[in-house]
C-alpha positions as CSV (number, residue, x, y, z in Angstrom):
1,M,0.0,-0.1,0.1
2,I,0.7,3.5,-0.7
3,N,0.4,6.3,1.6
4,L,0.3,9.9,0.6
5,N,-1.5,13.4,1.0
6,I,-3.8,15.0,-1.2
7,N,-4.9,18.9,-0.3
8,G,-4.2,18.2,3.3
9,K,-5.8,14.6,3.7
10,A,-4.1,11.4,4.1
11,V,-5.1,8.5,1.7
12,Q,-4.0,5.0,1.1
13,V,-4.3,3.3,-1.9
14,P,-2.8,0.1,-3.6
15,E,1.0,0.1,-5.2
16,G,0.2,0.8,-9.0
17,A,-2.5,3.1,-8.1
18,T,-2.7,6.6,-9.6
19,I,-2.7,10.3,-8.2
20,L,-6.5,10.1,-9.8
21,D,-7.3,6.7,-8.0
22,A,-6.2,8.3,-4.9
23,A,-8.4,11.8,-5.4
24,K,-11.4,9.7,-6.1
25,K,-11.0,7.5,-3.0
26,I,-11.1,10.6,-1.0
27,N,-14.0,12.5,-3.3
28,I,-11.9,14.8,-4.5
29,R,-12.8,15.8,-7.8
30,I,-9.9,15.9,-11.0
31,P,-11.7,17.2,-13.9
32,T,-10.5,14.9,-16.9
33,L,-11.2,14.9,-20.9
34,C,-9.1,12.2,-22.3
35,H,-9.8,9.8,-19.4
36,S,-11.9,6.5,-19.2
37,P,-11.9,4.1,-16.4
38,D,-12.5,1.4,-19.5
39,L,-9.1,2.6,-21.3
40,P,-5.3,2.5,-20.4
41,P,-4.2,6.6,-19.5
42,W,-2.3,8.5,-22.0
43,A,-2.6,11.8,-20.4
44,S,-3.3,13.7,-24.1
45,C,-5.7,16.6,-23.0
46,G,-4.1,18.1,-19.8
47,I,-6.8,18.9,-18.0
48,C,-6.6,16.8,-15.0
49,I,-3.2,18.5,-13.7
50,V,-2.1,18.3,-10.5
51,R,0.9,20.1,-8.7
52,A,3.3,18.6,-5.9
53,A,3.1,20.9,-3.0
54,G,5.8,23.8,-2.5
55,T,6.7,23.4,-6.1
56,H,5.7,24.6,-9.5
57,R,5.9,21.1,-10.8
58,M,2.9,20.1,-12.9
59,M,2.1,16.2,-13.4
60,R,-1.2,14.6,-14.8
61,A,-3.3,12.5,-12.5
62,C,-4.7,10.4,-14.9
63,C,-1.3,8.8,-15.6
64,T,0.6,9.4,-12.8
65,K,1.8,6.6,-10.4
66,A,1.0,7.4,-6.5
67,A,4.3,7.5,-4.7
68,E,4.8,7.0,-1.2
69,G,5.0,10.5,0.6
70,M,3.6,12.6,-1.9
71,N,2.0,15.6,-0.8
72,I,-0.7,16.9,-3.7
73,I,-2.5,19.9,-4.5
74,T,-5.0,19.4,-7.0
75,H,-6.3,23.0,-7.3
76,D,-5.3,26.4,-7.0
77,P,-5.3,29.3,-8.8
78,E,-2.5,28.6,-11.1
79,L,-4.2,25.1,-11.8
80,I,-7.4,26.6,-12.4
81,K,-6.2,29.1,-14.5
82,A,-3.8,26.1,-16.7
83,R,-7.2,24.1,-17.1
84,R,-9.7,27.2,-17.9
85,T,-6.5,27.9,-20.9
86,V,-6.5,24.1,-22.0
87,L,-10.2,24.0,-22.4
88,E,-10.0,27.3,-24.1
89,L,-7.7,26.1,-26.7
90,I,-9.7,23.4,-27.3
91,L,-13.1,25.6,-27.8
92,S,-11.3,27.4,-30.2
93,N,-11.5,24.6,-32.5
94,H,-14.7,23.5,-31.8
95,P,-18.2,24.4,-33.2
96,D,-20.3,26.2,-31.0
97,D,-23.5,24.7,-32.8
98,C,-24.9,23.5,-29.3
99,L,-28.2,23.3,-29.7
100,K,-28.4,21.2,-32.9
101,C,-25.6,19.0,-31.5
102,S,-27.0,15.0,-30.6
103,R,-25.2,15.4,-27.6
104,S,-26.3,18.6,-25.9
105,G,-26.8,18.4,-22.4
106,Q,-24.6,14.6,-22.3
107,C,-21.2,16.1,-23.3
108,E,-18.1,16.3,-21.2
109,L,-16.5,19.4,-22.9
110,Q,-19.9,21.1,-22.3
111,D,-19.9,20.2,-19.2
112,L,-16.3,21.4,-18.2
113,A,-17.1,24.8,-20.1
114,A,-20.2,24.8,-17.7
115,E,-18.1,24.1,-15.1
116,F,-15.4,26.3,-15.3
117,G,-17.7,29.5,-16.1
118,L,-16.5,29.9,-20.1
119,R,-18.5,32.6,-21.3
120,E,-15.7,33.8,-23.9
121,V,-12.9,32.4,-25.6
122,R,-9.5,34.6,-26.0
123,F,-8.5,32.5,-29.0
124,D,-9.2,32.7,-32.8
125,T,-11.7,30.2,-34.0
126,I,-10.1,27.8,-36.7
127,L,-12.4,24.8,-37.3
128,K,-11.4,21.8,-39.2
129,N,-13.5,22.0,-42.2
130,Q,-13.9,18.3,-42.9
131,P,-16.7,16.2,-44.2
132,V,-19.1,14.2,-41.9
133,D,-18.8,10.5,-43.1
134,K,-22.0,9.2,-42.7
135,S,-21.0,6.0,-45.3
136,N,-21.5,3.0,-43.2
137,N,-25.2,4.1,-42.3
138,T,-24.7,3.4,-38.8
139,V,-21.7,5.1,-37.5
140,V,-21.3,8.7,-38.3
141,L,-17.8,10.2,-38.1
142,N,-17.8,14.4,-38.3
143,R,-14.0,15.3,-37.6
144,N,-15.0,19.0,-37.0
145,K,-16.2,18.1,-33.6
146,C,-13.2,15.8,-33.0
147,I,-11.0,17.3,-29.8
148,N,-8.2,14.6,-30.7
149,C,-8.4,13.3,-27.6
150,G,-7.9,9.9,-28.7
151,R,-10.3,7.5,-26.4
152,C,-12.3,6.4,-29.8
153,I,-8.8,4.7,-31.2
154,E,-8.1,3.6,-27.9
155,A,-11.5,1.6,-27.8
156,C,-11.5,0.4,-31.3
157,Q,-7.8,-0.8,-31.0
158,Q,-7.4,-1.6,-27.4
159,M,-10.3,-2.6,-26.5
160,Q,-11.7,-4.0,-29.7
161,N,-8.9,-4.8,-31.6
162,V,-10.6,-3.5,-34.9
163,W,-8.1,-1.2,-36.2
164,A,-11.0,1.0,-38.1
165,L,-9.6,4.1,-36.6
166,E,-6.2,6.0,-36.1
167,Y,-4.5,9.4,-36.3
168,T,-3.5,10.8,-39.6
169,G,-1.2,14.2,-40.2
170,R,0.6,15.9,-37.5
171,G,0.3,19.4,-35.5
172,D,-2.9,20.8,-36.3
173,K,-3.4,18.8,-39.1
174,T,-4.2,15.7,-37.0
175,L,-7.4,14.2,-37.6
176,I,-9.1,10.5,-36.8
177,G,-10.4,8.4,-39.1
178,P,-9.5,5.2,-41.2
179,V,-6.1,5.0,-42.7
180,S,-5.3,5.6,-46.1
181,G,-8.2,8.3,-46.6
182,V,-11.0,5.2,-46.9
183,D,-14.4,5.8,-45.6
184,L,-16.0,3.8,-42.6
185,A,-17.8,1.8,-44.7
186,H,-14.6,1.0,-46.6
187,S,-12.8,-0.1,-43.7
188,P,-12.6,-2.8,-40.8
189,C,-15.7,-0.9,-39.0
190,V,-17.9,-3.5,-37.6
191,R,-20.1,-1.1,-36.5
192,C,-20.0,-1.8,-32.3
193,G,-20.5,1.6,-31.3
194,Q,-17.6,1.3,-29.0
195,C,-15.9,4.7,-30.4
196,A,-18.9,6.8,-30.2
197,A,-19.9,5.3,-26.2
198,H,-16.1,6.4,-25.8
199,C,-16.3,9.5,-27.3
200,P,-17.0,12.8,-25.0
201,T,-18.0,14.5,-27.7
202,A,-20.4,14.2,-30.8
203,A,-17.5,13.7,-32.9
204,I,-18.9,9.9,-33.3
205,R,-22.4,9.1,-32.7
206,T,-24.9,7.1,-34.1
207,G,-26.4,8.2,-37.3
208,H,-30.3,7.4,-36.6
209,T,-33.2,10.3,-36.0
210,T,-36.9,9.6,-35.4
211,E,-38.4,10.7,-37.8
212,N,-39.2,7.3,-40.6
213,V,-40.6,5.8,-36.9
214,W,-43.4,9.2,-36.9
215,A,-44.2,8.9,-40.2
216,N,-45.0,5.1,-40.2
217,L,-47.0,5.5,-37.1
218,Q,-49.4,8.4,-38.5
219,N,-49.8,6.1,-41.6
220,P,-53.2,4.9,-41.3
221,E,-52.4,1.9,-43.6
222,I,-49.5,0.5,-41.8
223,T,-49.8,-1.9,-38.8
224,C,-46.7,-1.1,-36.5
225,V,-45.0,-3.9,-34.7
226,V,-42.3,-3.0,-32.0
227,Q,-40.0,-5.7,-30.0
228,I,-37.5,-4.5,-27.0
229,A,-34.3,-6.2,-26.3
230,P,-33.3,-7.6,-22.9
231,S,-30.8,-5.4,-22.0
232,V,-32.7,-2.1,-22.8
233,R,-35.1,-2.8,-19.8
234,V,-32.5,-1.9,-17.3
235,A,-30.5,0.5,-18.9
236,I,-33.1,3.0,-20.5
237,G,-34.3,4.3,-16.8
238,E,-30.8,5.6,-16.8
239,E,-32.1,8.1,-19.1
240,F,-34.6,9.1,-16.8
241,G,-32.6,9.3,-13.4
242,L,-33.3,5.7,-12.4
243,K,-30.3,4.0,-11.1
244,P,-28.3,1.3,-13.7
245,G,-30.0,-2.3,-13.6
246,D,-33.7,-1.0,-12.5
247,I,-36.0,-3.3,-14.4
248,S,-38.1,-1.1,-16.4
249,T,-39.8,-3.5,-18.3
250,K,-43.6,-2.7,-18.4
251,K,-43.1,1.0,-18.0
252,I,-41.5,0.1,-22.0
253,Y,-44.7,-1.5,-23.0
254,T,-46.8,1.0,-21.3
255,A,-44.6,3.8,-23.3
256,L,-44.6,2.0,-26.6
257,R,-48.3,2.0,-26.5
258,L,-48.7,5.4,-25.7
259,I,-46.4,6.2,-28.6
260,G,-48.3,5.1,-31.0
261,F,-47.5,1.5,-31.7
262,D,-50.5,-1.0,-32.4
263,Y,-48.4,-4.4,-30.5
264,V,-45.6,-4.4,-28.2
265,F,-44.0,-7.5,-28.0
266,D,-40.2,-8.9,-26.3
267,T,-37.0,-9.9,-28.1
268,N,-37.1,-12.4,-25.0
269,F,-39.6,-14.3,-26.6
270,S,-37.5,-14.6,-30.3
271,A,-34.3,-15.2,-27.3
272,D,-35.7,-18.3,-26.5
273,M,-36.5,-19.1,-29.8
274,T,-32.5,-18.6,-30.8
275,I,-32.3,-20.9,-27.8
276,M,-34.0,-23.8,-29.4
277,E,-32.2,-23.5,-32.7
278,E,-29.1,-22.7,-31.6
279,A,-29.2,-26.1,-28.2
280,T,-30.4,-28.1,-31.3
281,E,-27.8,-27.2,-33.6
282,F,-24.8,-27.7,-30.7
283,A,-26.4,-30.9,-29.3
284,G,-26.5,-32.5,-33.1
285,R,-22.2,-31.1,-33.3
286,L,-22.2,-32.6,-30.1
287,T,-23.6,-36.2,-30.4
288,R,-21.8,-36.2,-34.1
289,G,-18.4,-35.1,-32.6
290,K,-18.3,-32.8,-35.7
291,N,-17.7,-29.2,-36.6
292,L,-17.0,-28.2,-33.0
293,P,-16.4,-25.7,-31.3
294,L,-19.9,-23.7,-32.1
295,F,-19.5,-20.0,-32.1
296,T,-22.5,-18.3,-31.2
297,S,-24.2,-15.7,-33.5
298,C,-26.6,-13.4,-31.8
299,C,-24.0,-10.7,-32.0
300,P,-24.1,-8.7,-35.5
301,G,-20.5,-7.0,-34.5
302,W,-19.3,-10.2,-34.0
303,V,-20.4,-11.9,-36.9
304,D,-18.9,-9.0,-39.0
305,Y,-15.4,-9.5,-37.2
306,C,-15.6,-13.0,-37.8
307,E,-16.8,-12.6,-41.6
308,K,-13.8,-10.1,-41.8
309,N,-11.1,-11.8,-39.9
310,Y,-11.8,-15.6,-39.4
311,H,-13.0,-17.1,-42.9
312,D,-11.7,-20.4,-41.6
313,F,-14.1,-20.6,-38.4
314,L,-17.1,-19.3,-40.7
315,P,-18.3,-23.2,-40.6
316,H,-18.2,-23.4,-36.9
317,L,-20.7,-20.4,-36.4
318,S,-24.2,-21.3,-35.5
319,T,-26.2,-20.3,-38.4
320,A,-29.2,-19.4,-35.8
321,K,-30.3,-15.8,-36.5
322,S,-30.0,-13.1,-33.5
323,P,-33.1,-12.6,-31.3
324,Q,-34.2,-9.2,-33.4
325,Q,-34.0,-11.0,-36.6
326,I,-35.7,-14.1,-35.5
327,M,-38.4,-12.2,-33.8
328,G,-38.5,-10.1,-37.3
329,A,-39.0,-13.2,-39.1
330,A,-42.1,-14.4,-36.7
331,I,-43.7,-11.6,-37.1
332,K,-43.8,-11.1,-40.7
333,N,-44.4,-14.8,-41.1
334,Y,-46.0,-16.7,-38.4
335,W,-47.8,-13.7,-36.6
336,A,-48.7,-11.9,-39.8
337,Q,-50.0,-15.1,-40.9
338,K,-52.5,-15.1,-37.6
339,K,-53.6,-12.0,-38.1
340,G,-54.3,-12.2,-41.8
341,L,-51.8,-8.8,-42.5
342,D,-49.9,-8.2,-45.7
343,P,-45.8,-8.2,-44.2
344,K,-45.1,-5.3,-46.6
345,K,-47.8,-3.5,-44.7
346,I,-46.2,-4.2,-41.5
347,F,-43.5,-1.8,-40.1
348,S,-41.1,-4.0,-37.4
349,L,-39.1,-1.7,-35.2
350,A,-36.6,-3.2,-32.6
351,I,-35.3,-1.5,-29.8
352,M,-31.7,-2.7,-29.2
353,P,-28.8,-1.3,-27.0
354,C,-26.9,-2.1,-30.0
355,T,-25.7,0.0,-33.0
356,A,-25.0,-2.6,-35.1
357,K,-28.3,-4.0,-35.1
358,D,-29.8,-1.6,-37.8
359,Y,-26.9,-2.9,-40.0
360,E,-28.2,-6.1,-39.1
361,T,-31.6,-5.7,-40.5
362,H,-30.1,-5.5,-44.1
363,R,-27.0,-7.4,-44.1
364,D,-27.8,-10.2,-46.4
365,E,-31.0,-11.8,-48.1
366,H,-31.8,-13.9,-45.4
367,M,-33.1,-11.2,-43.1
368,F,-35.9,-10.7,-45.8
369,S,-37.4,-13.9,-45.3
370,S,-41.1,-12.9,-45.6
371,G,-40.8,-11.2,-49.0
372,A,-39.7,-7.4,-46.9
373,A,-37.4,-6.4,-44.5
374,D,-38.4,-8.7,-41.2
375,V,-37.2,-5.5,-38.9
376,D,-37.7,-2.6,-41.0
377,E,-35.3,-0.3,-38.3
378,A,-33.6,-0.3,-35.4
379,L,-33.3,2.4,-32.5
380,T,-31.1,2.2,-29.9
381,T,-31.3,2.7,-25.9
382,R,-30.6,6.1,-26.4
383,E,-32.6,7.0,-29.5
384,F,-35.7,5.3,-28.1
385,A,-35.3,7.7,-24.8
386,R,-35.5,10.7,-27.4
387,L,-38.6,9.1,-28.8
388,I,-40.3,8.7,-25.1
389,K,-39.2,12.8,-24.7
390,E,-40.5,13.6,-28.1
391,A,-43.8,12.2,-27.5
392,G,-44.0,14.2,-23.9
393,I,-44.2,11.2,-22.0
394,S,-43.5,11.0,-18.1
395,F,-41.6,8.0,-18.2
396,N,-40.9,7.2,-14.6
397,D,-44.7,7.9,-13.7
398,L,-45.9,5.5,-16.0
399,E,-48.1,2.6,-14.8
400,E,-46.8,-1.3,-15.9
401,T,-48.8,-2.9,-18.8
402,E,-48.1,-6.8,-20.5
403,A,-46.6,-7.2,-23.8
404,D,-49.1,-8.6,-26.1
405,S,-49.7,-12.4,-27.0
406,P,-48.3,-14.4,-28.4
407,L,-44.7,-13.3,-29.4
408,G,-44.9,-11.4,-25.9
409,E,-44.2,-14.2,-23.1
410,Y,-40.9,-15.2,-22.3
411,T,-38.7,-17.3,-19.9
412,G,-35.9,-16.5,-17.1
413,A,-33.4,-17.9,-19.6
414,G,-34.4,-15.5,-22.4
415,T,-33.7,-12.3,-20.4
416,I,-30.4,-13.0,-19.3
417,F,-29.2,-12.8,-22.8
418,G,-28.4,-9.6,-22.3
419,A,-25.5,-9.9,-19.8
420,T,-22.4,-11.7,-20.9
421,G,-22.6,-15.3,-20.3
422,G,-26.3,-15.2,-20.8
423,V,-26.5,-16.7,-24.0
424,M,-24.3,-19.7,-23.2
425,E,-26.1,-20.1,-19.5
426,A,-29.7,-20.1,-21.3
427,A,-28.1,-22.3,-24.1
428,V,-26.6,-25.0,-21.6
429,R,-30.5,-25.1,-19.7
430,T,-31.6,-26.1,-22.8
431,A,-29.0,-28.6,-24.4
432,Y,-28.6,-30.2,-21.1
433,H,-32.2,-31.2,-21.4
434,F,-32.1,-31.8,-25.5
435,V,-29.6,-34.5,-25.3
436,T,-30.2,-36.1,-21.5
437,K,-33.8,-35.5,-21.5
438,D,-33.4,-34.3,-18.0
439,E,-33.4,-30.6,-16.1
440,L,-30.5,-29.4,-14.8
441,A,-30.7,-29.6,-10.9
442,D,-29.7,-26.0,-10.6
443,V,-30.2,-23.6,-13.6
444,N,-27.8,-20.9,-12.3
445,F,-24.8,-21.6,-14.2
446,K,-22.7,-19.0,-12.3
447,P,-19.2,-19.8,-13.4
448,V,-19.9,-18.2,-17.0
449,R,-21.3,-14.7,-15.0
450,G,-18.9,-11.6,-14.5
451,L,-16.5,-9.1,-16.1
452,D,-13.6,-11.3,-16.8
453,G,-12.7,-11.1,-20.4
454,V,-12.5,-14.9,-21.2
455,K,-14.4,-17.2,-18.4
456,E,-14.2,-21.2,-18.8
457,A,-16.6,-23.5,-17.6
458,E,-17.1,-27.1,-18.0
459,V,-20.7,-29.2,-17.6
460,D,-21.8,-32.8,-17.5
461,V,-24.0,-33.7,-20.1
462,G,-25.2,-37.1,-20.1
463,G,-21.6,-38.8,-19.5
464,T,-19.7,-36.1,-21.8
465,K,-17.5,-33.2,-20.4
466,V,-18.9,-30.0,-22.0
467,R,-16.1,-27.5,-22.3
468,L,-17.1,-24.0,-22.4
469,A,-16.0,-20.7,-22.8
470,V,-17.3,-16.8,-22.6
471,I,-15.5,-14.4,-24.2
472,H,-17.0,-10.5,-24.6
473,Q,-14.6,-7.9,-26.0
474,L,-13.4,-8.4,-29.1
475,G,-10.1,-7.1,-28.2
476,N,-10.4,-10.9,-25.9
477,V,-11.1,-13.0,-29.2
478,D,-8.0,-13.3,-31.0
479,G,-5.8,-15.3,-28.2
480,V,-8.6,-18.3,-28.2
481,M,-9.2,-18.4,-31.9
482,Q,-5.4,-18.8,-32.4
483,K,-5.3,-21.5,-29.9
484,I,-8.5,-23.3,-31.1
485,R,-7.0,-22.9,-34.8
486,A,-3.3,-24.3,-33.7
487,E,-5.7,-27.2,-32.4
488,L,-7.8,-27.9,-35.1
489,A,-4.5,-27.5,-37.7
490,A,-2.7,-30.4,-35.6
491,G,-6.2,-32.8,-35.4
492,K,-6.6,-32.4,-31.8
493,E,-9.6,-32.0,-30.0
494,P,-10.4,-28.2,-29.0
495,S,-10.2,-26.9,-25.6
496,Y,-13.9,-26.0,-26.2
497,H,-17.1,-27.5,-27.6
498,F,-19.1,-24.3,-27.4
499,I,-18.1,-20.8,-27.6
500,E,-20.1,-17.8,-27.0
501,V,-18.7,-14.5,-28.0
502,M,-20.2,-10.7,-27.8
503,A,-18.6,-7.9,-29.4
504,C,-19.2,-5.2,-26.3
505,R,-17.5,-5.0,-22.9
506,G,-20.3,-6.6,-20.4
507,G,-22.1,-8.2,-23.4
508,C,-25.5,-6.2,-24.4
509,V,-25.7,-4.4,-21.2
510,G,-22.5,-2.5,-22.5
511,G,-23.7,-2.4,-26.0
512,G,-22.4,0.9,-28.1
513,G,-26.0,2.3,-28.0
514,Q,-26.9,2.1,-24.7
515,P,-26.6,5.2,-22.2
516,Y,-23.4,7.1,-21.7
517,G,-20.9,6.6,-18.9
518,A,-20.9,2.7,-19.0
519,T,-18.4,1.7,-16.4
520,D,-17.7,-2.0,-15.2
521,E,-19.9,-0.8,-12.1
522,V,-22.7,0.6,-14.5
523,R,-22.3,-3.1,-16.3
524,T,-22.4,-4.5,-13.3
525,L,-25.5,-3.4,-12.0
526,R,-27.3,-3.5,-15.5
527,A,-26.3,-7.6,-15.7
528,A,-27.7,-7.8,-12.0
529,G,-30.9,-6.6,-13.2
530,L,-31.4,-9.0,-15.9
531,Y,-30.3,-11.8,-13.7
532,S,-33.0,-10.9,-11.1
533,D,-35.6,-10.7,-13.9
534,D,-34.4,-14.3,-14.2
535,E,-35.3,-15.5,-10.6
536,N,-38.2,-13.9,-10.6
537,Q,-39.9,-15.6,-13.8
538,K,-41.8,-18.7,-13.3
539,I,-40.0,-20.6,-16.3
540,R,-36.4,-20.5,-16.6
541,V,-35.6,-22.6,-19.6
542,S,-36.7,-21.6,-23.2
543,H,-37.9,-25.0,-23.8
544,K,-40.6,-24.6,-21.6
545,N,-41.8,-21.4,-22.9
546,P,-45.7,-22.3,-23.8
547,D,-46.1,-19.5,-26.4
548,L,-42.9,-20.8,-27.9
549,L,-43.7,-24.3,-28.1
550,Q,-47.2,-23.5,-29.7
551,A,-45.5,-21.7,-32.3
552,Y,-43.7,-24.3,-33.0
553,K,-46.6,-26.7,-33.1
554,E,-48.7,-24.9,-35.2
555,F,-46.4,-22.9,-37.8
556,F,-42.8,-23.5,-37.7
557,G,-42.1,-27.5,-36.8
558,E,-39.7,-28.9,-35.3
559,P,-36.3,-26.9,-34.2
560,G,-33.4,-26.8,-37.0
561,K,-35.6,-28.2,-39.8
562,G,-38.1,-27.6,-42.3
563,K,-39.8,-24.1,-42.3
564,A,-37.6,-23.4,-39.2
565,H,-34.7,-23.9,-40.9
566,E,-35.3,-21.9,-43.5
567,L,-37.0,-18.6,-41.8
568,L,-35.0,-18.5,-38.4
569,H,-31.3,-19.5,-39.8
570,T,-28.7,-17.7,-42.1
571,K,-25.5,-18.4,-43.9
572,Y,-22.4,-16.6,-44.1
573,I,-19.4,-14.5,-46.5
574,A,-15.9,-14.9,-46.0
575,R,-15.3,-10.3,-46.6
576,K,-12.6,-8.5,-46.3
577,G,-11.4,-5.5,-43.7
578,Y,-10.5,-3.2,-46.3
579,N,-12.3,-2.8,-49.4
């Protein structure tokens, strides 16, 4: 342990902690801009400067390790003046269109300017005047609002290992974007949105407005249907002052009806359906001992990453569509037939925690199983919050209502899809039953829970020791893939039989479209909300969802066969990173 003094207060921190960590421990706030707890500190902005007492020596708190006997001053007139000057310099290169900015009210730069009472900037305004990159229709890159803090680059390279973003140029000519001057659509970008989630301004944002949603809601010839993803229910409340992890499911149903949707369904239902298809696929491969390991396929960022980086593993990727797309197929095939509706006159909206989900709605011809787009549009949790506000709804005061039948009933297995390890846990509950015809004595499969980057577990399935792995955050994928690749090349049995991969840290609870400000503490609270929802469900295994079983009986047939395979499964394409 290290003992030091900050502003006259003694504090003890573990060896390796920074001055910033030490100050937080005793509730002293040092302003930061380039710093994020998810990323290694690299001190690019200089806002967090502090001073060794009795000297003029300044140091950056985010990256300076605490040392025994340090005596630190965090606020004095000289430090405040230096921070104010740094902010003025940043603002002199930044547009002042805050009223029209997507981050207005949620901008870290705006917050700091208000905190320091900046009303005028002493320096001439020099803007970058760069074109806005809207090429991939999901993530929008506006270099004019970039402050060169580098958080997006660190997220893209260090967290995600995608490398779609890099610095180009030097000095005041420095820009952030894909290398070689290509646009985002032709870069390795997998649309995970972690760059946008970590950007302190609106330099990187999601590209959707709500105008098309309102247009369809006002069209009397269109039947408007909506689904909500598992993790939305434990995060949307943060946009209205609730705590991370508070479960808002039934308020969401009410809000969507007030907005004007004719039918409100729950993606948890189709998560149960995904498990029926994926567990069937895994059970078949396990009993045959072929094409193992099997990788999950419900995360479009991971699927895109695999298609661009691991062509030899595409035969190992489950062909089951994601819950979003399975719900879309169920709405415009099964449900449309039951209601006597033309799929082309149904507007199917998905509310998702993920920025890649809108891309997934049209990624290939399999997403048009009904002859029309199975899901017409996907909004992120943040965009959904804006929809609620535009409708003048007081979210926290809403009464609770139920989802519509038959695509609204779900089990505990469906709801935990939103947390890393949840898909694997739900799949094990059902795959065990499919192989053994028995039920797990304890459906809580805790070894796959938590925020370790790679989690391993083993379960006895009918006498076979099934080895499992759970990976979240794409930067953690490559080590596992290289290990398995070497084993398969040597003719050895792979280390794992079944592997879950989620692109974002924490899984969907930490998705690129969730409310800003996610940290591991926030992700843990959101996941805890989902596990609580699971425990409160009467049925906790997908293969006992009564409405789901009825859908298979009436329309889809057996999981993995016939109509179910035709409508609920997809194929994959080897794609280039840069093209």
